[in-house]
N, C-alpha and C positions, 0 to 999 in steps of 0.2 A: 543872651549876654555871654560874652567870651570870658575865659579865665583871665585874671589880671595878676601881674607880678606881685602886687601888694598882698595877695592871698597866700603866697607861698611862704611856708613857715620856717624854711631854712634847713640846711643840711645837717645841723647839729641835732635835729630831732629825727633820728633814723628809726625805721621800723623794719622788721624782717618780713619779707614778702616772698611766698612760694606760690607760683601760679598753678602748676600741676606737677604731679610726680614725673620726673624726667626733665623738668626745667630746673636749672641750678638755683639754689637759694641765693638771694642777693639783697643787700641793704637797699631800702627804698626811701625816698624823700617824700614826706607827706605833702600833699597838694590840695588846696581847697578850691571848690567851684560852687557857684551859686545856682540854686534851683528855685522854683516858684514857692517851695515850702520852706526854704532856708538853705544855709550853707552846709556843705558836706566835705569831709576830708577823706581823700583817697590816697593812692600811692603812685608816685612817679618812679619807674624802675631805675635802678642804679646806672644802667647804660643810657638813660634818658630817652628811650625809644617809645615807651608805652605808659599811658596813664590808665589806672584801673580803679574803679569805684564799685564796691560790692555792697549788697544789702541795702539798697536805697528804697525806702517805702514809696510805692506809687499809688496806694489807696489805704484807707483806714483799716485797721484790723477787723476782719469779718467775724466778730465774736459777739456773744450775747444777742441783743436785738438785731444785730447786723448779720447774724447767721442767715444764710439763704436770702440775702438781699443783694441787689446790684452793688458793685463796689462804690464806696463813698469817698469823698475827698480826704486827703491827708490833713491832719491837724498841723499847721505850721509850728515850727520850733524856733527857739532863740539859740544863739551861740552856734557852734560848729558841731555837726553830728558826724561821728566816725563812720566811715564806709570802707573798712578794711577787711571785713569778713562776710561770707555769704549769709543771707538771711535764712531763717528757718524754712525748711521744706514743708510742703503741704502735708496734712494728715493722710496717711496711706498705710494699708495693711499688707499689700502685695508688692514685693520688690523683686524684679526680674534678676536672674543670675548674673547678667552682665552690668548691673548697676552698682556703682560705688559713690558714696556721697561724702563731701568734705564740708558739711555744715554742722550746726550744733544739734541737729535732730529735728523731728517733725513737730509742728504746732499748727493750731487753727489760725494763729496770727502768722500768715505766710506770704502776704502780698508785697514781695520785694523784687527788685530787679538789679541788674549789674550792667556796667558800661566799661568797655575797653576801647581806647582810642589811641592812635599815634600821638605822641607827645605834642607835636606842633600841628595838630589837625586844625583845618579850617575849611568849613563847608564841604566835608567829605560825605560820600554816600553812606547811608545807615543800613545795617542788616540786623533785623530783629528776629532772634531765634526762638522757636517754640519746641520744647522737648517732647518726645514721645513717651509711651508707656501705657497705652490703652485707656487714657483718661483715668487711670487708677494708680499709677506709679510714676516716679521721676522727679527730678529737681535740677536747678541750674548749677548746683555745685558738683555735678559729675565732671571728672577731669577730661573726659572725651569731648566735652563741649565748652572748654575754656576758650575764651575769645582772644587771648593775648597774641597768638601767632597769626590768626586769620586777619586781625586788624592791621598787621604789618603789611598786608597787601593793599593798603590805602583805603580802608573803610573803617567806620565806627561800628562796633558790634555790641548789641544789647541782648540780654536774655532775661526772662521773667519767670517767677513761680506763679502758678495759678491753682485755684481750688479744683480738687478732683473727687471722683467717687461720690459718695453720699453727701459730701460737703459742697461739691461743685455742680452736681447734676441731679438734684432732688426736686421733683415736682410734687405739688400738693394743692388741692382745691383752695385752701385758705391762702396759700401764697399767691395764687392767681387772683383771688378776690381782693387782696390788699394791694396788688400791683396796679398802678395807674395805666399800665399797658396790657393788663389782663394776661400776664405771662409768668411762667415759672419754669425752672429746670436748667437753664443754660448759664448758670452763674460763672462757671469756669471760663466760658467763652466771653462773657461780659468782662471778666478780669482782663482778658487779652485786649479788648477794646480800650479799657482804662489805661493799660500799659502803653498802647499806641498813642493815646491822647497825651500821656506823659511825655512820650518821645516828641510829639508835635510841639509841646510847650517848652521843653527843656533841652533838647539834644543840641541846640546851637551852642549852649554853654560848654559843651564837650568837644566842639569842633565838627559836629555833624550837621547835615543839611536836612531840615525837616521837610523839604520839598522833594527829596529823593530817598525814599524809604522802601526797602525790600523786606517782606516777611518771608521767612523760610523755616521749615520744620520737617521732622521725620516721624513716620508712623502716625500716632495720634496727633503729633504736631503738624503733619502734612494734612491729615483730616481737617484740622483747625484752619490751616491756610485756605483750603477749599471752601470751608464754611465762611471765613472772613470775606472771601471773594463774593460769596452769595448774600452777605448781610448788608442791608442798607445802613446799619449803625457804624460800619467801618468805612463808609464812603469817604474818600479823600485822605484817609489816614495812612495809606501806603500806595506805592506807585509801580511795584513789581512784585512777583510772587514766585517762590521756588518750593516745589513739593517733592519730598523724598519718601517714596513708598507709602502711599495712602491717599484716599480722598473719600469724601462723604457722598459717593455716587453709587454705592452698592445698593443692595436691597435690605440691609439691616440697619447698621449704625446711622443715626441721623434721619431715620424715616418714621419714627414713632410720633404720632400726633400728640398734642398736649393733653387731650383728654385721656388717652391711653397711659401716658406718663403719670398723670395725676392719679389714676386708678392704681397703677403699680405702686406709687408712693404711699397711698393710703393703706394698701394691703401690707406693704412692708412695715409701716409704723404699727399697725395693729398686731401683726404676727410677732414682731421682734422687740417692740418697745411697749406694748400694752396700752397704747393711747394713740389717737389720731388728732388730738388737739394741738394746734401749732404752737401755742404758748408753752405747753409742756414739752414738746419736741425741742424747742429752742433751749430749754433749760437742761436737757440731757447733757451730762459731761461729754466732752469730745471723745475721750477714750471709750466710753460706754457706747456712744453712737457708732464709732468705728468698729467695735466688737460686734455689734448687731449687724452692721453691713457685711462683715466678714462671714458671719453665720449665713446670711442670705446668699452670699456668693458660693459658699460651700454647698448650699442646697440648690444652686442654679436658680435662685429666686431674686436676682438683683437687676432685673430689667429696668428698674427706675433710675439707675445711676449712669445714664449716658445722655448725649445731646438729644433734644426733641424739637419738633416743629412747634415752637412756642408762640408764633404769631407776631413776635417782636424782633428778636435777633434774627430768627429765620421765619419770615412770613409764609414761606412754602419750602418744599424740599429744594436743596441745591440743584437737583436735576431740573425741576420745573422752572426755577429762577434762570438757569442757564438756557433752557429751551426757549424761554421768552426773551432772552437777550437782556435781562435786567441785572446781570451781575456787575460787580466792579471790574471794568474792562481794563486790564493791565497786562503787560507782557508776562508770559508764564514759561518757566523752565521746570520740567517734571519728569519723573521716571521711577524706576524701581530696580531691585537687585535680581541677579540671575537666579538665585535660589531662595525665594521668599517662603516657600512651603515645602512640604514633603509628600510622599506617596500615600500616607495614611488617610488623607482626606477622602480619597476614593477607595483605597484598598483595606482600610481598617487595620486589623492585625494580620491579615493574610500576607504571604510572601509576595514580593513584587515580581511575579512571573507574568509572561504574556498570557497564559491561560487565565490566571486570576484577573488580570487587567481587563480582558474582554468580558469575562463573566460579570464583573462589577459594573462595567460600562452598560451592559444590557440591563442589569437590574436597576440601575439608577436612571437611565435615560429612555428605556423602553423603545418606542418606535423611532426615537431620535438617536439611538445608539450608533448606527452606521455613520450619521453625520458627525457625531462626537469622535468616532474612531478615525474619520478622515481629517478632522481638525487637529486631533492629538494622535498622530499616527505612530504605530509601533509594529515592528516585525520580529522582535527578539525580546528576551527577558531584559536585557540591558536597556533597550529602547522603551520597553514598557515601564520600567522604573523611572526613567527620565520623563516620559510623557505623564505618568501619574504625579510626579513631583511638580511638573509644570502646571498641571491642572490645580494641584493644591496651592501653589503660589498665586495662580490667577484668581482662585476663589478668595484667598486671604487678602491680597493686595493688588495684583496686576489688573484685574478687570476694572475695579473702581477707579484706579488711577488712569487707566486707558480711557475710560468714559469721560473723565474730567478733561483730559487732553483733547479728545475728539470734540466735545461740546464747546471747549474754548476756541478751537479752530472754526467751528461752525458759526458761532454767534459773538465771539469776543472782539473780532476786528483788530487784534493785536498779535505780534509775533509769538509763536509757540515753539519751544525747543524740547525734544524728548530724548531721554537717555536710558541706557541700561548699564548698571554697574556690574562688570564681569570679572573683577579682580578677586580670585580665591584668597581666603585668609590663610596665613601661615599655620603650620601644624603646631598645636599646643604641646607643651612639654609633657603633659599628662594624658595625651590622646590615646584612645584605645587602638589596638592593632588594625581594626576595620575602619578607622577614621578616613573620611573622604573629604578632600578640600572643596569648599563651596564658598560662594559669595552670599552669605546668609543675611536675613533681615537685620538691619541696623549696622551692618559691617562697614558701611560707607562713612559713618559719622566721623570717625577719627581721621579719615582721609580728607574730608572737607575742611576740618578745623586744623589740619597740619599737626596733629598731636598723636602720631602713631606710637610714641613712647609712653602714652598714657595707658596703653592696653597691657595689662598684666599677663604674664605667661606666654607671650608671643614675641618672636623675633622677626622683625621686618627687614627686608633687604633693599638694595638700591632701586629695584623696579617698583617696590611698594612706595618708596618716597617719591619716585618719578610720577606715579599715578596721583599721589597726594598733592604734589605741586600743581599738576595739571588741573585737578578738580578745583582746588582753591582758586586758581587763576580763572577758570571758567565761571565759577560762582561769583567771584568779586567783579569780574568784567561785566557780567550780566547785571549786577547791582549798580554798577556805574552807568551803564548805557542801555540796558535792555537787550544786549546782544553779548553772548559769551565769547565771541571771537576776538582775536587780537593777533598782531604779527607774531610769528614764531610758534603758534599753536595750530594743531590739526584743524582743518575747517569743519565747523559744525553747522550744517544747513538747517534752515527752519523746517519744522514739521508741517508739510502741506499735502493736500489730497493728490497732488500730481505724482508724488513718489513716496510719501510717508517715511522720510529719512529719520533714522534712529542712531544717535551717537553711542557707540559701545566703548565704555570707559575701562581701559585696561592698559597694560604696559605697551601695547601696540594699538592705540586708539584709532577707531575708524567709524565713519558714518556710512550706513548702508540702508537701503529700503527695508521696511518691516517685512519679515518673512513669516510672521506668525499672526498676521491680521485675521486669518480665518478662525483662529481660536477665539478671539474677542468678539467677532461677529456671531459666532455660535452662542457664546455666553450672553450676548445682548439680545438674542431672539426672545420674544415675549413668551413663547411656549416652553422655554428652558426649564426642565425639572431639576433645579439645583437643590 
């Protein structure tokens, strides 16, 4: 159902609307749109370009008996529900240094989403964003992922909060027993499915096309995109996928079997809460449960709080699903940043010298050390530091994302586009004298969303804005057609076995064959001692 003029309440009822720091405050006219649960009132910007609806409930509050349950339907409301402010972010104890939130704080009642759309949108492509943060931190209210400017590229942007940590990824034998699917643990991922179902049922009212939905995410959000591609529960809910720095294709995250996750959950409950009875665990106050989870994290005893192979959302590992060609086969655009990790993954606290590099390579890889040194070649101290950092980045993000891309090419039957983000971030005002410019993990988010001015302490120049416009164009073109290319943009070839073309995103963007393939083939070898 589309928006109707009779729902617009008039310019006399003005509300102040600030999208992100750096966007000018402007008077906004309330505008009402109908959803399946009831009418909501958002904001039409004063310039008439953007409609914004924030804090829309897409599932019932997961509290009380609904803690550790799949998301349940929203209770319909009467009248008009305000949608002017972000909903509460999910409970979380660890917040990364680059995160800033503009909501009213954390709550177990957190299942809310936001919609930004061009004011006169009609059947536009939809881009559904999934934030990162290791499945333990993050929220949609971060200014670096505000959808106002990206939607002006001719798309509707949606973002959702989802349960995290012990609230979103807790497995327990009693949870499995009470589930008709004999599953437990992936509640945060099930939240994403519920949000996509909401998009399917409601996005037309905002001018979006439910038949043209792209999911995109960064870090844990990208892991989630790869998991959604592997999940039968998400079949038909999206039509394209974008992954920024991450995939559930490594040998750790997303590979725990349900029984292992249940055992970890039972161990945690007994050690930190003094009971393993589900009814008592559901009665533990949210703050107390979070505190216990933080103690477990400090003790490196929190293995229960990540995605598992639950037999329902994930019938098998994503690797096995893709190997069998059973994934949701959609066009994929994916890649990672030039500087995802650091030399400490290999070198520990030792200085990044060539001598130390070779020593640690031999200690770690034994009879495969020579093969490692060929793949990650170095002949000087500077090259050794770079090679060790490359290995750290590949261990953290690169290899898993590469494997996702490779398996999509092998069994997906859909176009695949691979990138590397090469734009070094500007020097911070408080940088140390030895600061080195890098394109670190998460640095691309502000570029994609066209909100460079949301980044505190950094001054971006014309070339940065050029890269931002380029990336926003590529991303939205892909959402529209499954192909990032368009007239006036540097050509981005598909990633194919014939030449493995990688688009390097920088002020001088260029696509070239992958020159580091030997690194990933080395890491993919089954005898790798990582």
